Biotite code that builds the C-alpha atoms (Angstrom):
import biotite.structure as struc

atoms = struc.array([
    struc.Atom([131.929, 43.943, -42.918], chain_id="A", res_id=1, res_name="MET", atom_name="CA", element="C"),
    struc.Atom([133.495, 41.396, -40.559], chain_id="A", res_id=2, res_name="GLN", atom_name="CA", element="C"),
    struc.Atom([131.578, 41.252, -36.684], chain_id="A", res_id=3, res_name="ARG", atom_name="CA", element="C"),
    struc.Atom([134.034, 41.139, -33.779], chain_id="A", res_id=4, res_name="ASN", atom_name="CA", element="C"),
    struc.Atom([133.054, 38.049, -31.991], chain_id="A", res_id=5, res_name="PRO", atom_name="CA", element="C"),
    struc.Atom([134.242, 39.653, -28.792], chain_id="A", res_id=6, res_name="GLU", atom_name="CA", element="C"),
    struc.Atom([131.845, 42.049, -28.645], chain_id="A", res_id=7, res_name="ARG", atom_name="CA", element="C"),
    struc.Atom([129.008, 40.296, -28.773], chain_id="A", res_id=8, res_name="GLY", atom_name="CA", element="C"),
    struc.Atom([130.492, 37.514, -25.965], chain_id="A", res_id=9, res_name="GLY", atom_name="CA", element="C"),
    struc.Atom([130.649, 41.167, -23.686], chain_id="A", res_id=10, res_name="ILE", atom_name="CA", element="C"),
    struc.Atom([127.447, 42.003, -24.119], chain_id="A", res_id=11, res_name="LEU", atom_name="CA", element="C"),
    struc.Atom([125.971, 39.007, -23.525], chain_id="A", res_id=12, res_name="ALA", atom_name="CA", element="C"),
    struc.Atom([128.207, 38.897, -20.351], chain_id="A", res_id=13, res_name="ALA", atom_name="CA", element="C"),
    struc.Atom([126.729, 41.574, -19.376], chain_id="A", res_id=14, res_name="ILE", atom_name="CA", element="C"),
    struc.Atom([122.965, 40.781, -20.058], chain_id="A", res_id=15, res_name="LEU", atom_name="CA", element="C"),
    struc.Atom([123.533, 37.734, -17.848], chain_id="A", res_id=16, res_name="ILE", atom_name="CA", element="C"),
    struc.Atom([124.699, 40.027, -15.109], chain_id="A", res_id=17, res_name="LEU", atom_name="CA", element="C"),
    struc.Atom([121.675, 42.133, -14.872], chain_id="A", res_id=18, res_name="LEU", atom_name="CA", element="C"),
    struc.Atom([120.076, 39.528, -15.438], chain_id="A", res_id=19, res_name="ALA", atom_name="CA", element="C"),
    struc.Atom([121.302, 37.706, -12.264], chain_id="A", res_id=20, res_name="ILE", atom_name="CA", element="C"),
    struc.Atom([121.182, 40.937, -10.404], chain_id="A", res_id=21, res_name="LEU", atom_name="CA", element="C"),
    struc.Atom([117.830, 42.024, -10.824], chain_id="A", res_id=22, res_name="ALA", atom_name="CA", element="C"),
    struc.Atom([116.513, 38.070, -9.451], chain_id="A", res_id=23, res_name="CYS", atom_name="CA", element="C"),
    struc.Atom([118.924, 38.702, -6.345], chain_id="A", res_id=24, res_name="GLY", atom_name="CA", element="C"),
    struc.Atom([116.843, 42.037, -5.895], chain_id="A", res_id=25, res_name="VAL", atom_name="CA", element="C"),
    struc.Atom([113.972, 40.503, -6.646], chain_id="A", res_id=26, res_name="PHE", atom_name="CA", element="C"),
    struc.Atom([114.889, 37.825, -3.744], chain_id="A", res_id=27, res_name="LEU", atom_name="CA", element="C"),
    struc.Atom([115.703, 39.515, -1.114], chain_id="A", res_id=28, res_name="VAL", atom_name="CA", element="C"),
    struc.Atom([112.597, 42.322, -1.662], chain_id="A", res_id=29, res_name="VAL", atom_name="CA", element="C"),
    struc.Atom([110.092, 39.375, -1.462], chain_id="A", res_id=30, res_name="SER", atom_name="CA", element="C"),
    struc.Atom([111.697, 37.700, 1.463], chain_id="A", res_id=31, res_name="THR", atom_name="CA", element="C"),
    struc.Atom([111.662, 41.511, 3.277], chain_id="A", res_id=32, res_name="GLY", atom_name="CA", element="C"),
    struc.Atom([108.114, 41.598, 2.623], chain_id="A", res_id=33, res_name="TYR", atom_name="CA", element="C"),
    struc.Atom([107.137, 38.319, 3.646], chain_id="A", res_id=34, res_name="VAL", atom_name="CA", element="C"),
    struc.Atom([109.071, 38.753, 6.728], chain_id="A", res_id=35, res_name="PHE", atom_name="CA", element="C"),
    struc.Atom([107.745, 42.182, 7.755], chain_id="A", res_id=36, res_name="ILE", atom_name="CA", element="C"),
    struc.Atom([103.496, 40.622, 6.536], chain_id="A", res_id=37, res_name="ARG", atom_name="CA", element="C"),
    struc.Atom([104.559, 38.520, 9.425], chain_id="A", res_id=38, res_name="ASN", atom_name="CA", element="C"),
    struc.Atom([105.962, 40.191, 12.382], chain_id="A", res_id=39, res_name="VAL", atom_name="CA", element="C"),
    struc.Atom([103.334, 41.022, 15.383], chain_id="A", res_id=40, res_name="ALA", atom_name="CA", element="C"),
    struc.Atom([103.952, 43.690, 17.777], chain_id="A", res_id=41, res_name="VAL", atom_name="CA", element="C"),
    struc.Atom([102.266, 43.403, 21.024], chain_id="A", res_id=42, res_name="THR", atom_name="CA", element="C"),
    struc.Atom([102.409, 45.473, 24.338], chain_id="A", res_id=43, res_name="LYS", atom_name="CA", element="C"),
    struc.Atom([100.837, 45.344, 27.650], chain_id="A", res_id=44, res_name="SER", atom_name="CA", element="C"),
    struc.Atom([101.668, 45.529, 30.950], chain_id="A", res_id=45, res_name="LYS", atom_name="CA", element="C"),
    struc.Atom([105.416, 46.925, 31.063], chain_id="A", res_id=46, res_name="GLY", atom_name="CA", element="C"),
    struc.Atom([105.948, 43.944, 27.925], chain_id="A", res_id=47, res_name="GLU", atom_name="CA", element="C"),
    struc.Atom([106.778, 44.389, 24.586], chain_id="A", res_id=48, res_name="THR", atom_name="CA", element="C"),
    struc.Atom([106.766, 41.424, 22.483], chain_id="A", res_id=49, res_name="ARG", atom_name="CA", element="C"),
    struc.Atom([107.394, 41.356, 18.708], chain_id="A", res_id=50, res_name="VAL", atom_name="CA", element="C"),
    struc.Atom([106.901, 38.066, 17.255], chain_id="A", res_id=51, res_name="GLU", atom_name="CA", element="C"),
    struc.Atom([109.006, 37.639, 13.527], chain_id="A", res_id=52, res_name="THR", atom_name="CA", element="C"),
    struc.Atom([109.607, 33.926, 12.078], chain_id="A", res_id=53, res_name="PRO", atom_name="CA", element="C"),
    struc.Atom([112.819, 33.402, 13.135], chain_id="A", res_id=54, res_name="ILE", atom_name="CA", element="C"),
    struc.Atom([111.831, 33.958, 16.566], chain_id="A", res_id=55, res_name="GLY", atom_name="CA", element="C"),
    struc.Atom([110.314, 35.730, 19.779], chain_id="A", res_id=56, res_name="THR", atom_name="CA", element="C"),
    struc.Atom([111.903, 39.233, 21.110], chain_id="A", res_id=57, res_name="LEU", atom_name="CA", element="C"),
    struc.Atom([110.071, 40.773, 24.771], chain_id="A", res_id=58, res_name="ARG", atom_name="CA", element="C"),
    struc.Atom([111.469, 43.786, 26.383], chain_id="A", res_id=59, res_name="VAL", atom_name="CA", element="C"),
    struc.Atom([109.981, 43.371, 30.015], chain_id="A", res_id=60, res_name="LYS", atom_name="CA", element="C"),
    struc.Atom([110.161, 46.710, 31.830], chain_id="A", res_id=61, res_name="GLU", atom_name="CA", element="C"),
    struc.Atom([110.829, 46.766, 36.024], chain_id="A", res_id=62, res_name="SER", atom_name="CA", element="C"),
    struc.Atom([109.963, 49.544, 38.165], chain_id="A", res_id=63, res_name="SER", atom_name="CA", element="C"),
    struc.Atom([112.872, 48.475, 40.315], chain_id="A", res_id=64, res_name="ARG", atom_name="CA", element="C"),
    struc.Atom([116.210, 46.777, 39.895], chain_id="A", res_id=65, res_name="PHE", atom_name="CA", element="C"),
    struc.Atom([117.328, 43.778, 42.587], chain_id="A", res_id=66, res_name="ASP", atom_name="CA", element="C"),
    struc.Atom([120.688, 43.526, 42.810], chain_id="A", res_id=67, res_name="SER", atom_name="CA", element="C"),
    struc.Atom([120.441, 40.378, 45.174], chain_id="A", res_id=68, res_name="LYS", atom_name="CA", element="C"),
    struc.Atom([119.143, 38.632, 42.312], chain_id="A", res_id=69, res_name="THR", atom_name="CA", element="C"),
    struc.Atom([121.088, 40.612, 39.521], chain_id="A", res_id=70, res_name="PHE", atom_name="CA", element="C"),
    struc.Atom([124.260, 39.296, 41.097], chain_id="A", res_id=71, res_name="GLY", atom_name="CA", element="C"),
    struc.Atom([126.264, 42.410, 41.220], chain_id="A", res_id=72, res_name="VAL", atom_name="CA", element="C"),
    struc.Atom([125.908, 44.895, 44.435], chain_id="A", res_id=73, res_name="PRO", atom_name="CA", element="C"),
    struc.Atom([124.752, 48.312, 43.760], chain_id="A", res_id=74, res_name="LEU", atom_name="CA", element="C"),
    struc.Atom([126.408, 51.159, 44.933], chain_id="A", res_id=75, res_name="TYR", atom_name="CA", element="C"),
    struc.Atom([125.961, 52.737, 48.288], chain_id="A", res_id=76, res_name="PRO", atom_name="CA", element="C"),
    struc.Atom([123.167, 55.929, 47.640], chain_id="A", res_id=77, res_name="GLY", atom_name="CA", element="C"),
    struc.Atom([123.558, 54.961, 44.556], chain_id="A", res_id=78, res_name="ALA", atom_name="CA", element="C"),
    struc.Atom([120.160, 56.700, 42.369], chain_id="A", res_id=79, res_name="GLN", atom_name="CA", element="C"),
    struc.Atom([118.331, 55.048, 39.300], chain_id="A", res_id=80, res_name="ARG", atom_name="CA", element="C"),
    struc.Atom([118.954, 57.521, 36.339], chain_id="A", res_id=81, res_name="ASN", atom_name="CA", element="C"),
    struc.Atom([115.472, 59.089, 35.662], chain_id="A", res_id=82, res_name="GLU", atom_name="CA", element="C"),
    struc.Atom([117.055, 60.430, 32.166], chain_id="A", res_id=83, res_name="ASP", atom_name="CA", element="C"),
    struc.Atom([116.339, 56.742, 31.511], chain_id="A", res_id=84, res_name="LEU", atom_name="CA", element="C"),
    struc.Atom([114.118, 54.158, 30.854], chain_id="A", res_id=85, res_name="HIS", atom_name="CA", element="C"),
    struc.Atom([113.385, 51.740, 33.753], chain_id="A", res_id=86, res_name="LYS", atom_name="CA", element="C"),
    struc.Atom([115.891, 49.047, 34.004], chain_id="A", res_id=87, res_name="PRO", atom_name="CA", element="C"),
    struc.Atom([114.798, 46.098, 31.609], chain_id="A", res_id=88, res_name="ALA", atom_name="CA", element="C"),
    struc.Atom([114.927, 42.584, 30.942], chain_id="A", res_id=89, res_name="ARG", atom_name="CA", element="C"),
    struc.Atom([115.635, 40.932, 27.136], chain_id="A", res_id=90, res_name="VAL", atom_name="CA", element="C"),
    struc.Atom([114.610, 38.213, 25.806], chain_id="A", res_id=91, res_name="GLU", atom_name="CA", element="C"),
    struc.Atom([115.373, 36.376, 22.740], chain_id="A", res_id=92, res_name="LEU", atom_name="CA", element="C"),
    struc.Atom([113.693, 32.918, 21.912], chain_id="A", res_id=93, res_name="ASP", atom_name="CA", element="C"),
    struc.Atom([114.550, 31.450, 18.562], chain_id="A", res_id=94, res_name="PHE", atom_name="CA", element="C"),
    struc.Atom([112.508, 28.193, 18.958], chain_id="A", res_id=95, res_name="GLY", atom_name="CA", element="C"),
    struc.Atom([113.375, 24.990, 19.905], chain_id="A", res_id=96, res_name="GLU", atom_name="CA", element="C"),
    struc.Atom([116.564, 24.264, 17.825], chain_id="A", res_id=97, res_name="SER", atom_name="CA", element="C"),
    struc.Atom([117.740, 27.686, 19.112], chain_id="A", res_id=98, res_name="HIS", atom_name="CA", element="C"),
    struc.Atom([119.144, 28.858, 22.334], chain_id="A", res_id=99, res_name="ARG", atom_name="CA", element="C"),
    struc.Atom([117.596, 32.055, 23.665], chain_id="A", res_id=100, res_name="GLY", atom_name="CA", element="C"),
    struc.Atom([119.480, 35.117, 24.971], chain_id="A", res_id=101, res_name="LEU", atom_name="CA", element="C"),
    struc.Atom([118.684, 37.267, 27.968], chain_id="A", res_id=102, res_name="THR", atom_name="CA", element="C"),
    struc.Atom([120.197, 40.509, 28.881], chain_id="A", res_id=103, res_name="VAL", atom_name="CA", element="C"),
    struc.Atom([119.024, 42.614, 31.597], chain_id="A", res_id=104, res_name="THR", atom_name="CA", element="C"),
    struc.Atom([120.696, 46.147, 32.509], chain_id="A", res_id=105, res_name="ALA", atom_name="CA", element="C"),
    struc.Atom([120.037, 49.327, 34.541], chain_id="A", res_id=106, res_name="ALA", atom_name="CA", element="C"),
    struc.Atom([121.712, 52.666, 35.046], chain_id="A", res_id=107, res_name="GLU", atom_name="CA", element="C"),
    struc.Atom([122.344, 54.726, 38.028], chain_id="A", res_id=108, res_name="TYR", atom_name="CA", element="C"),
    struc.Atom([123.855, 57.922, 39.358], chain_id="A", res_id=109, res_name="VAL", atom_name="CA", element="C"),
    struc.Atom([125.732, 58.775, 41.977], chain_id="A", res_id=110, res_name="THR", atom_name="CA", element="C"),
    struc.Atom([127.796, 61.999, 43.170], chain_id="A", res_id=111, res_name="PRO", atom_name="CA", element="C"),
    struc.Atom([130.437, 60.135, 44.572], chain_id="A", res_id=112, res_name="ASP", atom_name="CA", element="C"),
    struc.Atom([134.104, 60.258, 42.120], chain_id="A", res_id=113, res_name="SER", atom_name="CA", element="C"),
    struc.Atom([134.694, 57.593, 39.765], chain_id="A", res_id=114, res_name="LEU", atom_name="CA", element="C"),
    struc.Atom([137.621, 56.798, 42.186], chain_id="A", res_id=115, res_name="SER", atom_name="CA", element="C"),
    struc.Atom([135.828, 55.884, 44.879], chain_id="A", res_id=116, res_name="GLN", atom_name="CA", element="C"),
    struc.Atom([133.144, 53.577, 43.127], chain_id="A", res_id=117, res_name="VAL", atom_name="CA", element="C"),
    struc.Atom([135.802, 52.121, 41.273], chain_id="A", res_id=118, res_name="GLU", atom_name="CA", element="C"),
    struc.Atom([137.231, 51.566, 44.846], chain_id="A", res_id=119, res_name="ASP", atom_name="CA", element="C"),
    struc.Atom([134.206, 50.286, 46.152], chain_id="A", res_id=120, res_name="TYR", atom_name="CA", element="C"),
    struc.Atom([133.653, 47.585, 42.933], chain_id="A", res_id=121, res_name="TYR", atom_name="CA", element="C"),
    struc.Atom([137.310, 46.549, 42.803], chain_id="A", res_id=122, res_name="ARG", atom_name="CA", element="C"),
    struc.Atom([137.290, 45.616, 46.814], chain_id="A", res_id=123, res_name="SER", atom_name="CA", element="C"),
    struc.Atom([133.287, 43.668, 45.680], chain_id="A", res_id=124, res_name="ARG", atom_name="CA", element="C"),
    struc.Atom([134.296, 42.116, 42.455], chain_id="A", res_id=125, res_name="LEU", atom_name="CA", element="C"),
    struc.Atom([138.604, 41.169, 43.056], chain_id="A", res_id=126, res_name="PRO", atom_name="CA", element="C"),
    struc.Atom([137.583, 37.930, 40.273], chain_id="A", res_id=127, res_name="GLU", atom_name="CA", element="C"),
    struc.Atom([136.424, 40.609, 38.193], chain_id="A", res_id=128, res_name="ALA", atom_name="CA", element="C"),
    struc.Atom([138.678, 41.860, 35.000], chain_id="A", res_id=129, res_name="SER", atom_name="CA", element="C"),
    struc.Atom([138.782, 45.739, 34.763], chain_id="A", res_id=130, res_name="ILE", atom_name="CA", element="C"),
    struc.Atom([139.485, 47.119, 30.893], chain_id="A", res_id=131, res_name="LYS", atom_name="CA", element="C"),
    struc.Atom([139.629, 51.093, 30.087], chain_id="A", res_id=132, res_name="HIS", atom_name="CA", element="C"),
    struc.Atom([137.654, 51.688, 26.511], chain_id="A", res_id=133, res_name="ASN", atom_name="CA", element="C"),
    struc.Atom([137.842, 54.455, 23.938], chain_id="A", res_id=134, res_name="ARG", atom_name="CA", element="C"),
    struc.Atom([135.296, 56.093, 26.140], chain_id="A", res_id=135, res_name="HIS", atom_name="CA", element="C"),
    struc.Atom([136.680, 56.531, 28.827], chain_id="A", res_id=136, res_name="GLN", atom_name="CA", element="C"),
    struc.Atom([135.046, 54.196, 30.524], chain_id="A", res_id=137, res_name="HIS", atom_name="CA", element="C"),
    struc.Atom([136.095, 51.944, 33.098], chain_id="A", res_id=138, res_name="LEU", atom_name="CA", element="C"),
    struc.Atom([134.634, 48.275, 33.057], chain_id="A", res_id=139, res_name="ILE", atom_name="CA", element="C"),
    struc.Atom([134.530, 45.028, 35.458], chain_id="A", res_id=140, res_name="PHE", atom_name="CA", element="C"),
    struc.Atom([133.792, 41.697, 33.794], chain_id="A", res_id=141, res_name="GLU", atom_name="CA", element="C"),
    struc.Atom([133.002, 38.521, 35.102], chain_id="A", res_id=142, res_name="PHE", atom_name="CA", element="C"),
    struc.Atom([131.509, 35.212, 34.392], chain_id="A", res_id=143, res_name="HIS", atom_name="CA", element="C"),
    struc.Atom([128.929, 33.840, 37.343], chain_id="A", res_id=144, res_name="GLU", atom_name="CA", element="C"),
    struc.Atom([126.392, 31.264, 36.841], chain_id="A", res_id=145, res_name="GLY", atom_name="CA", element="C"),
    struc.Atom([126.841, 30.610, 33.479], chain_id="A", res_id=146, res_name="GLY", atom_name="CA", element="C"),
    struc.Atom([126.079, 34.764, 32.659], chain_id="A", res_id=147, res_name="MET", atom_name="CA", element="C"),
    struc.Atom([128.257, 37.230, 31.657], chain_id="A", res_id=148, res_name="LYS", atom_name="CA", element="C"),
    struc.Atom([128.096, 40.064, 34.111], chain_id="A", res_id=149, res_name="LYS", atom_name="CA", element="C"),
    struc.Atom([128.990, 43.809, 33.554], chain_id="A", res_id=150, res_name="LEU", atom_name="CA", element="C"),
    struc.Atom([129.556, 46.941, 35.693], chain_id="A", res_id=151, res_name="VAL", atom_name="CA", element="C"),
    struc.Atom([130.741, 49.849, 33.370], chain_id="A", res_id=152, res_name="VAL", atom_name="CA", element="C"),
    struc.Atom([131.692, 53.503, 35.079], chain_id="A", res_id=153, res_name="LEU", atom_name="CA", element="C"),
    struc.Atom([132.225, 56.605, 34.042], chain_id="A", res_id=154, res_name="ARG", atom_name="CA", element="C"),
    struc.Atom([132.399, 59.922, 34.744], chain_id="A", res_id=155, res_name="GLU", atom_name="CA", element="C"),
    struc.Atom([129.859, 62.220, 35.448], chain_id="A", res_id=156, res_name="GLN", atom_name="CA", element="C"),
    struc.Atom([129.883, 65.798, 36.351], chain_id="A", res_id=157, res_name="HIS", atom_name="CA", element="C"),
    struc.Atom([129.334, 66.145, 39.237], chain_id="A", res_id=158, res_name="PRO", atom_name="CA", element="C"),
    struc.Atom([129.934, 62.312, 39.897], chain_id="A", res_id=159, res_name="GLY", atom_name="CA", element="C"),
    struc.Atom([129.534, 58.854, 38.363], chain_id="A", res_id=160, res_name="THR", atom_name="CA", element="C"),
    struc.Atom([127.377, 56.711, 36.051], chain_id="A", res_id=161, res_name="ARG", atom_name="CA", element="C"),
    struc.Atom([126.886, 53.455, 36.833], chain_id="A", res_id=162, res_name="ILE", atom_name="CA", element="C"),
    struc.Atom([125.438, 50.554, 34.425], chain_id="A", res_id=163, res_name="ALA", atom_name="CA", element="C"),
    struc.Atom([124.587, 47.236, 34.999], chain_id="A", res_id=164, res_name="LEU", atom_name="CA", element="C"),
    struc.Atom([123.893, 44.666, 32.904], chain_id="A", res_id=165, res_name="ALA", atom_name="CA", element="C"),
    struc.Atom([123.762, 40.580, 33.031], chain_id="A", res_id=166, res_name="SER", atom_name="CA", element="C"),
    struc.Atom([123.926, 38.375, 29.525], chain_id="A", res_id=167, res_name="ILE", atom_name="CA", element="C"),
    struc.Atom([123.098, 34.889, 29.370], chain_id="A", res_id=168, res_name="GLY", atom_name="CA", element="C"),
    struc.Atom([120.670, 32.096, 28.481], chain_id="A", res_id=169, res_name="GLU", atom_name="CA", element="C"),
    struc.Atom([117.139, 32.998, 30.548], chain_id="A", res_id=170, res_name="PRO", atom_name="CA", element="C"),
    struc.Atom([117.329, 29.673, 32.216], chain_id="A", res_id=171, res_name="ALA", atom_name="CA", element="C"),
    struc.Atom([120.060, 30.847, 33.930], chain_id="A", res_id=172, res_name="ALA", atom_name="CA", element="C"),
    struc.Atom([119.167, 34.368, 35.090], chain_id="A", res_id=173, res_name="ASN", atom_name="CA", element="C"),
])
């Protein structure tokens, strides 16, 4: 009986492929294990800090939002949305060789109509680009002091939701 040399080659290729796949799975699992074992989470006085091997994440809650330091006017009479958490500032720091990132955000509600709030922000932010997204949000976007600023408006019956956000390097915010 004659042996088929092609059959042995296919079997060897499958075994090599399985060995490479097993090594890859082992590498991913062991890296994940080392990463998880080296994550520390601490919480104190409105700040949560997550330290990982690749950097630090800090979340700072604030009881109030100062629109003057934020750089975006707050719609007159708007109230902080009590359904959500407090306004927060998120900082990502990846060490000396990487730049950090800060995100500050807050959400407010007003009984006024979307068109009234839109008119207010159109007059206060003439330099902003205005976009509509598929979720029926109206987005005012502009840059100021190295920061990307967003005002997102969404109709809420009755009234309007106003989300304010600032994204950029920590030193600039």
